[in-house]
SERO-4910 file (N, C-alpha, C, O; in steps of 0.05 Angstrom, whole numbers):
BEGIN
 pado doro    nc1    nc2    nc3   cac1   cac2   cac3    cc1    cc2    cc3    oc1    oc2    oc3
  Met    A    370   -243   -155    352   -220   -157    323   -230   -162    304   -219   -151
  Val    A    320   -250   -178    294   -261   -184    280   -271   -159    256   -266   -155
  Ala    A    295   -285   -141    283   -296   -117    274   -273    -98    253   -275    -85
  Ile    A    290   -252    -97    282   -229    -80    257   -216    -90    239   -210    -75
  Val    A    256   -212   -117    232   -199   -128    207   -217   -124    186   -207   -116
  Arg    A    210   -243   -127    187   -261   -122    178   -260    -93    154   -259    -88
  Leu    A    197   -260    -75    190   -258    -47    175   -232    -40    154   -233    -27
  Ile    A    185   -210    -50    172   -184    -45    145   -184    -58    126   -174    -45
  Glu    A    142   -194    -82    116   -193    -95     96   -211    -81     72   -205    -81
  Arg    A    105   -233    -70     86   -250    -55     77   -235    -30     54   -236    -22
  Phe    A     96   -221    -17     88   -205      7     68   -183     -1     49   -179     13
  Ser    A     73   -169    -23     55   -148    -32     28   -159    -38      7   -147    -32
  Met    A     27   -182    -50      2   -195    -57    -13   -203    -32    -37   -200    -30
  Met    A      2   -214    -12    -11   -223     13    -22   -199     28    -45   -200     37
  Ile    A     -7   -177     31    -16   -154     45    -40   -141     30    -60   -133     42
  Gly    A    -39   -140      4    -61   -130    -12    -86   -146     -9   -108   -135     -8
  Thr    A    -83   -172     -8   -106   -190     -4   -118   -187     23   -143   -186     26
  Ile    A   -101   -184     43   -111   -179     71   -127   -153     71   -149   -152     82
  Gly    A   -116   -133     58   -130   -107     57   -156   -109     43   -176    -97     52
  Ala    A   -158   -124     22   -183   -128      7   -204   -141     25   -228   -134     23
  Trp    A   -196   -160     42   -215   -173     59   -227   -155     80   -248   -160     91
  Phe    A   -213   -133     86   -224   -113    105   -248    -98     93   -262    -84    108
  Met    A   -252   -100     67   -274    -86     55   -301    -98     64   -320    -83     68
  Ala    A   -303   -124     69   -328   -136     78   -337   -126    105   -360   -117    107
  Pro    A   -320   -126    126   -330   -115    151   -335    -85    149   -352    -74    163
  Leu    A   -321    -71    131   -326    -42    128   -355    -38    117   -370    -22    128
  Val    A   -362    -53     96   -388    -50     85   -410    -58    105   -430    -45    108
  Leu    A   -405    -81    118   -425    -90    138   -429    -70    161   -452    -65    169
  Ser    A   -408    -59    171   -410    -39    193   -424    -14    184   -439     -2    199
  Met    A   -419     -5    159   -432     19    149   -462     14    143   -479     32    149
  Val    A   -469     -9    133   -497    -16    128   -511    -17    155   -534     -7    158
  Tyr    A   -499    -30    175   -511    -32    201   -516     -4    213   -537      2    224
  Glu    A   -496     14    210   -499     41    221   -522     56    207   -538     69    221
  Val    A   -524     54    181   -546     67    166   -573     57    175   -591     72    180
  Leu    A   -575     30    177   -601     18    186   -607     27    214   -630     34    220
  Ala    A   -588     25    232   -593     33    260   -600     62    263   -618     69    279
  Arg    A   -587     79    248   -592    108    250   -619    116    238   -634    131    251
  His    A   -624    106    214   -648    116    200   -674    101    206   -695    113    205
  Phe    A   -672     75    211   -696     60    216   -703     55    245   -726     52    252
  Phe    A   -682     55    262   -687     50    290   -680     74    308   -683     73    333
  Asn    A   -671     96    296   -664    120    310   -644    114    333   -646    124    355
  Ala    A   -625     96    327   -606     87    347   -578     86    335   -567     65    330
  Pro    A   -566    110    331   -539    110    319   -519     96    337   -522     96    362
  Thr    A   -498     86    325   -478     72    341   -457     93    350   -456    115    339
  Phe    A   -442     86    370   -421    104    380   -394     96    369   -374    109    374
  Trp    A   -393     74    353   -368     63    343   -365     64    313   -343     60    303
  Ala    A   -386     69    298   -385     66    269   -366     85    255   -352     77    236
  Tyr    A   -364    110    264   -346    129    252   -317    119    253   -303    118    233
  Glu    A   -308    110    277   -281    101    279   -276     75    266   -254     71    254
  Val    A   -294     57    267   -291     32    252   -289     37    222   -273     25    208
  Gly    A   -306     56    213   -306     63    184   -279     74    175   -268     64    155
  Tyr    A   -268     94    189   -243    105    179   -220     86    183   -201     86    167
  Met    A   -221     70    204   -199     50    208   -199     28    187   -178     21    177
  Leu    A   -223     18    182   -224     -4    161   -218      7    134   -204     -6    118
  Ala    A   -229     30    127   -224     42    100   -194     48     98   -182     43     77
  Gly    A   -182     59    119   -154     65    119   -137     40    115   -116     40    101
  Thr    A   -145     19    128   -131     -7    125   -132    -17     96   -112    -26     85
  Val    A   -155    -15     84   -158    -23     56   -139     -7     38   -125    -18     22
  Tyr    A   -139     19     42   -123     36     25    -93     32     30    -77     29     12
  Met    A    -85     31     56    -57     29     62    -46      2     54    -23      0     43
  Phe    A    -61    -19     58    -52    -46     50    -52    -50     20    -39    -68     10
  Gly    A    -66    -33      6    -68    -35    -23    -46    -21    -38    -43    -25    -62
  Met    A    -30     -4    -25    -10     12    -39     11     -5    -53     16     -1    -77
  Gly    A     24    -23    -39     44    -40    -51     33    -58    -72     45    -62    -93
  Tyr    A      9    -69    -67     -5    -86    -87    -10    -70   -113     -6    -80   -135
  Cys    A    -19    -45   -109    -25    -28   -133      0    -23   -149     -1    -24   -174
  Leu    A     22    -18   -136     48    -14   -150     55    -40   -165     65    -39   -187
  Arg    A     52    -63   -152     58    -88   -164     42    -93   -189     52   -104   -209
  Gln    A     17    -84   -189     -1    -88   -212      2    -66   -233    -11    -67   -254
  Gly    A     19    -46   -228     23    -24   -247     -1     -5   -247     -7      7   -267
  Gly    A    -15     -3   -224    -39     13   -223    -36     42   -214    -56     57   -214
  His    A    -12     50   -207     -8     78   -199     -7     96   -223      1     87   -245
  Ile    A    -15    120   -220    -16    139   -243     12    147   -251     30    151   -234
  Arg    A     16    150   -277     42    157   -288     37    179   -309     19    176   -325
  Val    A     53    199   -309     53    220   -330     70    209   -352     94    207   -349
  Asp    A     57    201   -374     72    186   -394     72    197   -422     75    182   -441
  Phe    A     69    223   -425     69    234   -452     96    231   -466     97    229   -490
  Leu    A    118    230   -451    144    224   -463    152    195   -459    165    183   -476
  Tyr    A    144    184   -436    151    157   -428    142    137   -449    157    118   -455
  Asp    A    118    139   -459    107    120   -478    124    117   -504    124     96   -516
  Ser    A    137    138   -512    152    137   -537    181    127   -533    196    125   -552
  Met    A    188    120   -508    215    111   -503    218     81   -508    199     66   -507
  Ser    A    243     72   -512    248     44   -515    246     31   -487    246     45   -467
  Leu    A    244      4   -487    241    -10   -461    265     -5   -442    260     -1   -418
  Lys    A    289     -4   -452    313      1   -435    313     29   -425    321     35   -403
  Arg    A    304     48   -442    304     76   -433    282     80   -412    286     95   -392
  Lys    A    260     67   -415    239     67   -394    250     56   -368    245     67   -346
  Ala    A    264     34   -370    276     22   -346    296     41   -333    297     42   -308
  Leu    A    312     55   -349    331     74   -337    316     97   -323    324    104   -301
  Val    A    295    107   -335    279    128   -322    267    117   -296    267    131   -276
  Asn    A    257     93   -296    246     81   -272    267     77   -250    262     83   -227
  Val    A    291     68   -258    312     64   -238    319     91   -225    322     92   -201
  Leu    A    321    112   -241    327    138   -230    305    148   -212    309    159   -190
  Gly    A    280    144   -221    257    152   -205    254    138   -179    250    150   -158
  Tyr    A    257    112   -180    256     96   -155    279    102   -136    275    105   -112
  Thr    A    303    105   -147    327    109   -131    328    137   -118    334    140    -94
  Phe    A    321    158   -133    324    185   -123    299    199   -114    300    218   -100
  Leu    A    276    189   -122    251    202   -115    234    184    -96    229    192    -73
  Met    A    226    161   -105    207    146    -90    219    133    -64    208    137    -43
  Leu    A    240    118    -68    251    104    -45    260    121    -21    254    115      2
  Pro    A    274    143    -26    282    160     -3    258    170     12    257    169     37
  Gly    A    238    181     -2    214    191     11    198    169     25    189    173     47
  Cys    A    196    147     12    180    125     23    194    113     48    180    107     67
  Leu    A    220    111     47    234    101     70    232    120     94    230    112    117
  Trp    A    234    146     88    232    167    109    204    166    122    202    167    146
  Val    A    183    164    105    156    163    116    152    137    132    140    138    154
  Thr    A    162    115    122    159     89    136    172     90    164    161     81    183
  Asp    A    196    101    165    210    104    191    194    122    210    190    115    233
  Gly    A    184    144    200    167    162    216    142    149    226    134    153    249
  Leu    A    129    133    209    105    119    216    110     98    237     93     94    255
  Phe    A    133     84    236    139     65    256    142     79    283    132     69    304
  Asn    A    156    101    284    160    116    309    133    127    319    128    127    343
  Tyr    A    116    136    301     90    146    308     73    124    321     59    129    341
  Ala    A     74    100    310     59     77    321     70     69    348     56     63    367
  Met    A     97     69    350    109     61    376    103     81    398     99     73    421
  Glu    A    103    107    391     96    127    411     67    123    422     62    125    446
  Ala    A     49    116    403     21    111    411     19     86    428      3     85    447
  Phe    A     35     66    422     35     41    437     45     46    465     33     37    485
  Val    A     68     59    467     81     63    493     63     81    511     61     76    535
  Ser    A     51    101    500     35    120    516      6    110    520     -8    121    537
  Gly    A     -2     89    506    -30     80    508    -50    100    497    -73    101    506
  Glu    A    -41    115    477    -58    136    465    -85    124    454    -85    103    443
  Val    A   -106    139    459   -132    132    448   -140    153    427   -128    174    426
  Ser    A   -160    146    412   -167    163    389   -178    190    396   -170    210    384
  Gly    A   -195    192    416   -207    217    423   -227    227    403   -235    250    403
  Glu    A   -236    210    385   -254    217    363   -284    211    369   -301    223    357
  Ser    A   -289    193    387   -317    186    393   -320    176    421   -300    175    437
  Ala    A   -344    168    428   -349    157    455   -335    130    458   -328    122    481
  Trp    A   -330    116    436   -317     90    438   -288     93    447   -278     79    465
  Asn    A   -273    112    434   -247    120    442   -227     97    444   -215     92    465
  Pro    A   -223     81    422   -205     58    423   -176     66    423   -169     89    417
  Ile    A   -159     47    431   -130     52    429   -123     55    399   -136     43    382
  Ile    A   -104     72    393    -99     79    365    -74     66    353    -71     67    329
  Trp    A    -57     54    370    -32     43    359    -37     21    338    -21     20    319
  Pro    A    -57      4    340    -60    -16    318    -65     -3    291    -54    -13    270
  Phe    A    -81     18    290    -86     31    264    -60     45    254    -55     46    230
  Arg    A    -45     57    272    -20     70    264      0     49    254     16     54    237
  Phe    A     -1     25    266     16      4    257      8     -5    229     25    -13    213
  Val    A    -18     -4    222    -27    -10    195    -15     10    175     -7      2    154
  Trp    A    -13     35    183      0     55    165     29     46    160     38     47    137
  Phe    A     43     38    181     71     30    178     73      5    159     89      5    141
  Ile    A     55    -15    163     56    -39    146     50    -31    117     63    -41     99
  Gly    A     31    -13    113     24     -5     85     48      8     71     54      2     48
  Phe    A     61     27     85     84     40     73    108     21     70    123     24     51
  Ala    A    112      3     89    134    -16     87    129    -34     62    148    -40     48
  Ser    A    104    -42     58     98    -58     34    103    -42      9    113    -53    -11
  Leu    A     96    -17      9    101      0    -15    131      3    -19    140      1    -42
  Cys    A    147      7      2    176      9     -1    188    -17    -12    204    -16    -30
  Leu    A    179    -39     -1    190    -65    -11    183    -69    -41    199    -79    -56
  Gln    A    158    -62    -48    150    -66    -76    166    -47    -94    172    -54   -117
  Ala    A    172    -23    -84    188     -5   -100    216    -16   -104    228    -13   -126
  Ile    A    227    -30    -84    253    -44    -87    251    -66   -108    269    -69   -124
  Ala    A    229    -81   -107    225   -102   -128    223    -89   -156    234   -100   -175
  Glu    A    209    -67   -158    207    -53   -184    234    -44   -193    241    -45   -217
  Leu    A    250    -33   -175    277    -24   -181    294    -48   -191    308    -45   -211
  Leu    A    292    -70   -177    307    -94   -186    298   -104   -213    315   -112   -230
  Lys    A    272   -104   -218    262   -112   -245    273    -94   -267    280   -103   -288
  Asn    A    274    -68   -261    283    -49   -282    313    -52   -286    323    -48   -308
  Ile    A    328    -58   -265    357    -64   -268    361    -88   -286    378    -89   -303
  Met    A    344   -109   -282    346   -133   -299    340   -126   -328    353   -137   -346
  Ile    A    321   -108   -333    315   -100   -360    339    -86   -373    346    -91   -396
  Ile    A    351    -68   -358    375    -54   -368    397    -74   -374    412    -70   -393
  Gln    A    399    -95   -359    419   -116   -364    412   -134   -387    427   -152   -395
  Gly    A    388   -129   -399    380   -145   -422    365   -170   -416    361   -188   -433
  Ile    A    356   -173   -391    341   -197   -383    311   -193   -389    300   -172   -383
  Asp    A    299   -213   -401    271   -212   -408    255   -220   -382    253   -244   -376
  Ile    A    245   -201   -368    232   -207   -342    204   -219   -346    193   -230   -327
  Ala    A    193   -217   -370    167   -229   -374    167   -259   -370    146   -270   -362
  Gln    A    189   -272   -373    192   -301   -370    188   -309   -341    183   -333   -335
  Tyr    A    191   -291   -322    190   -297   -294    162   -294   -282    157   -302   -259
  Gly    A    143   -283   -297    116   -280   -288    113   -261   -264     96   -265   -247
  Phe    A    129   -239   -264    126   -219   -243    100   -204   -246     85   -209   -265
  Gly    A     95   -187   -227     71   -170   -228     69   -155   -254     89   -151   -269
  Ala    A     45   -146   -261     39   -134   -286     51   -106   -288     36    -86   -284
  Thr    A     76   -103   -295     89    -77   -298     88    -70   -327     85    -87   -345
  Glu    A     92    -45   -332     93    -34   -360    116    -48   -375    113    -55   -399
  Glu    A    138    -53   -362    161    -65   -375    155    -94   -383    163   -103   -404
  Ala    A    141   -108   -366    135   -136   -372    115   -139   -395    115   -158   -410
  Lys    A     98   -118   -397     79   -118   -419     92   -113   -446     82   -121   -467
  Gly    A    116   -100   -445    132    -95   -469    118    -75   -486    129    -68   -507
***
Protein backbone atom coordinates (compact mmCIF):
# COMPACT_ATOMS: atom_id res chain seq x y z
CA MET A 1 0.00 0.00 0.00
CA VAL A 2 2.82 2.37 0.85
CA ALA A 3 4.43 1.94 -2.58
CA ILE A 4 1.13 2.66 -4.34
CA VAL A 5 0.54 5.81 -2.27
CA ARG A 6 4.09 7.02 -2.95
CA LEU A 7 3.71 6.43 -6.69
CA ILE A 8 0.38 8.29 -6.83
CA GLU A 9 1.70 11.17 -4.74
CA ARG A 10 4.73 11.52 -7.03
CA PHE A 11 2.36 11.65 -10.00
CA SER A 12 0.17 14.28 -8.29
CA MET A 13 3.26 16.32 -7.46
CA MET A 14 4.54 16.07 -11.03
CA ILE A 15 1.20 17.09 -12.59
CA GLY A 16 0.83 19.93 -10.07
CA THR A 17 4.33 21.18 -10.84
CA ILE A 18 3.66 21.08 -14.57
CA GLY A 19 0.47 23.04 -13.96
CA ALA A 20 2.33 25.63 -11.92
CA TRP A 21 4.82 26.17 -14.75
CA PHE A 22 1.93 27.13 -17.03
CA MET A 23 1.46 30.23 -14.89
CA ALA A 24 4.52 31.92 -16.44
CA PRO A 25 3.29 31.84 -20.06
CA LEU A 26 -0.17 32.84 -18.81
CA VAL A 27 1.18 35.96 -17.15
CA LEU A 28 3.44 36.79 -20.10
CA SER A 29 0.65 36.43 -22.64
CA MET A 30 -1.74 38.58 -20.59
CA VAL A 31 0.89 41.30 -20.06
CA TYR A 32 1.61 41.27 -23.80
CA GLU A 33 -2.10 41.57 -24.58
CA VAL A 34 -2.57 44.52 -22.21
CA LEU A 35 0.48 46.33 -23.62
CA ALA A 36 -0.53 45.65 -27.23
CA ARG A 37 -4.12 46.72 -26.65
CA HIS A 38 -3.61 49.84 -24.56
CA PHE A 39 -0.29 51.25 -25.74
CA PHE A 40 -0.18 50.20 -29.39
CA ASN A 41 -3.91 49.91 -30.12
CA ALA A 42 -3.20 46.46 -31.58
CA PRO A 43 -5.13 43.79 -29.67
CA THR A 44 -4.24 40.19 -30.34
CA PHE A 45 -6.63 37.67 -31.85
CA TRP A 46 -5.31 34.83 -29.68
CA ALA A 47 -5.00 36.20 -26.12
CA TYR A 48 -8.50 35.30 -24.93
CA GLU A 49 -8.13 31.64 -25.85
CA VAL A 50 -4.56 31.35 -24.66
CA GLY A 51 -5.66 32.92 -21.38
CA TYR A 52 -8.52 30.57 -20.61
CA MET A 53 -6.59 27.51 -21.79
CA LEU A 54 -3.50 28.27 -19.71
CA ALA A 55 -5.53 29.29 -16.64
CA GLY A 56 -7.65 26.16 -17.01
CA THR A 57 -4.52 24.04 -17.24
CA VAL A 58 -3.15 25.57 -14.04
CA TYR A 59 -6.42 24.91 -12.19
CA MET A 60 -7.06 21.44 -13.56
CA PHE A 61 -3.50 20.22 -13.01
CA GLY A 62 -3.57 21.64 -9.48
CA MET A 63 -6.59 19.66 -8.23
CA GLY A 64 -4.80 16.42 -7.31
CA TYR A 65 -1.83 18.35 -5.92
CA CYS A 66 -4.16 20.44 -3.76
CA LEU A 67 -5.78 17.28 -2.35
CA ARG A 68 -2.32 15.85 -1.67
CA GLN A 69 -1.40 18.98 0.29
CA GLY A 70 -4.68 18.98 2.26
CA GLY A 71 -5.69 22.27 0.65
CA HIS A 72 -9.31 21.55 -0.26
CA ILE A 73 -12.02 23.06 1.91
CA ARG A 74 -13.54 20.86 4.58
CA VAL A 75 -16.56 21.50 6.80
CA ASP A 76 -15.00 20.52 10.08
CA PHE A 77 -17.11 21.72 12.99
CA LEU A 78 -17.64 18.08 14.04
CA TYR A 79 -14.62 16.59 12.33
CA ASP A 80 -12.07 18.50 14.45
CA SER A 81 -13.35 16.99 17.69
CA MET A 82 -13.03 13.38 16.44
CA SER A 83 -10.22 10.97 17.19
CA LEU A 84 -7.70 10.19 14.45
CA LYS A 85 -9.26 6.79 13.69
CA ARG A 86 -12.77 8.23 13.59
CA LYS A 87 -11.58 10.95 11.18
CA ALA A 88 -10.04 8.22 9.04
CA LEU A 89 -13.33 6.29 9.04
CA VAL A 90 -15.26 9.41 7.97
CA ASN A 91 -12.68 9.97 5.22
CA VAL A 92 -12.88 6.36 4.00
CA LEU A 93 -16.66 6.62 3.77
CA GLY A 94 -16.48 10.01 2.06
CA TYR A 95 -13.89 8.95 -0.51
CA THR A 96 -15.57 5.59 -1.16
CA PHE A 97 -19.19 6.70 -1.48
CA LEU A 98 -19.02 10.37 -2.43
CA MET A 99 -15.81 11.53 -4.04
CA LEU A 100 -14.51 8.55 -5.99
CA PRO A 101 -17.75 7.56 -7.75
CA GLY A 102 -18.38 11.13 -8.91
CA CYS A 103 -14.77 11.75 -9.80
CA LEU A 104 -14.49 8.53 -11.80
CA TRP A 105 -17.74 9.30 -13.64
CA VAL A 106 -16.56 12.80 -14.57
CA THR A 107 -13.12 11.51 -15.60
CA ASP A 108 -14.68 8.94 -17.92
CA GLY A 109 -16.95 11.58 -19.43
CA LEU A 110 -14.05 13.98 -19.94
CA PHE A 111 -12.02 11.31 -21.71
CA ASN A 112 -14.91 10.69 -24.10
CA TYR A 113 -15.38 14.45 -24.54
CA ALA A 114 -11.71 14.86 -25.49
CA MET A 115 -11.78 11.88 -27.85
CA GLU A 116 -14.87 13.20 -29.64
CA ALA A 117 -13.11 16.54 -30.18
CA PHE A 118 -9.98 14.74 -31.43
CA VAL A 119 -11.84 12.50 -33.86
CA SER A 120 -14.00 15.32 -35.24
CA GLY A 121 -11.18 17.88 -35.39
CA GLU A 122 -13.35 20.29 -33.39
CA VAL A 123 -12.12 23.87 -33.11
CA SER A 124 -12.95 26.34 -30.38
CA GLY A 125 -15.11 28.80 -32.31
CA GLU A 126 -14.31 31.44 -29.69
CA SER A 127 -12.02 33.78 -31.64
CA ALA A 128 -10.39 34.47 -34.97
CA TRP A 129 -7.55 32.13 -33.97
CA ASN A 130 -9.96 29.18 -33.65
CA PRO A 131 -7.51 26.49 -32.44
CA ILE A 132 -8.25 22.78 -32.20
CA ILE A 133 -9.80 22.11 -28.81
CA TRP A 134 -8.93 18.48 -28.04
CA PRO A 135 -5.60 19.25 -26.29
CA PHE A 136 -7.38 21.49 -23.77
CA ARG A 137 -10.11 18.91 -23.23
CA PHE A 138 -7.41 16.30 -22.68
CA VAL A 139 -6.00 18.61 -19.98
CA TRP A 140 -9.38 18.38 -18.21
CA PHE A 141 -9.17 14.60 -18.36
CA ILE A 142 -5.60 14.58 -16.97
CA GLY A 143 -6.60 16.94 -14.16
CA PHE A 144 -9.53 14.82 -13.06
CA ALA A 145 -7.55 11.59 -13.46
CA SER A 146 -4.91 13.06 -11.16
CA LEU A 147 -7.61 14.03 -8.66
CA CYS A 148 -9.07 10.50 -8.77
CA LEU A 149 -5.68 8.90 -8.25
CA GLN A 150 -4.91 11.19 -5.33
CA ALA A 151 -8.31 10.39 -3.80
CA ILE A 152 -7.35 6.70 -4.02
CA ALA A 153 -4.06 7.50 -2.27
CA GLU A 154 -5.97 9.39 0.45
CA LEU A 155 -8.33 6.44 0.81
CA LEU A 156 -5.38 4.05 1.23
CA LYS A 157 -3.73 6.35 3.79
CA ASN A 158 -6.93 6.45 5.82
CA ILE A 159 -7.26 2.67 5.67
CA MET A 160 -3.72 2.43 7.05
CA ILE A 161 -4.68 4.79 9.89
CA ILE A 162 -7.69 2.61 10.74
CA GLN A 163 -5.31 -0.38 10.81
CA GLY A 164 -3.23 1.48 13.39
CA ILE A 165 -0.31 2.34 11.09
CA ASP A 166 1.45 5.64 11.80
CA ILE A 167 1.52 7.12 8.29
CA ALA A 168 3.57 10.14 9.40
CA GLN A 169 6.67 7.92 9.27
CA TYR A 170 6.30 7.56 5.50
CA GLY A 171 6.45 11.27 4.68
CA PHE A 172 3.27 11.30 2.63
CA GLY A 173 1.59 14.52 1.52
CA ALA A 174 0.47 16.94 4.21
CA THR A 175 -2.88 15.43 5.19
CA GLU A 176 -4.82 16.22 8.34
CA GLU A 177 -4.21 12.68 9.53
CA ALA A 178 -0.45 12.92 9.11
CA LYS A 179 -0.41 16.16 11.09
CA GLY A 180 -2.13 14.30 13.93
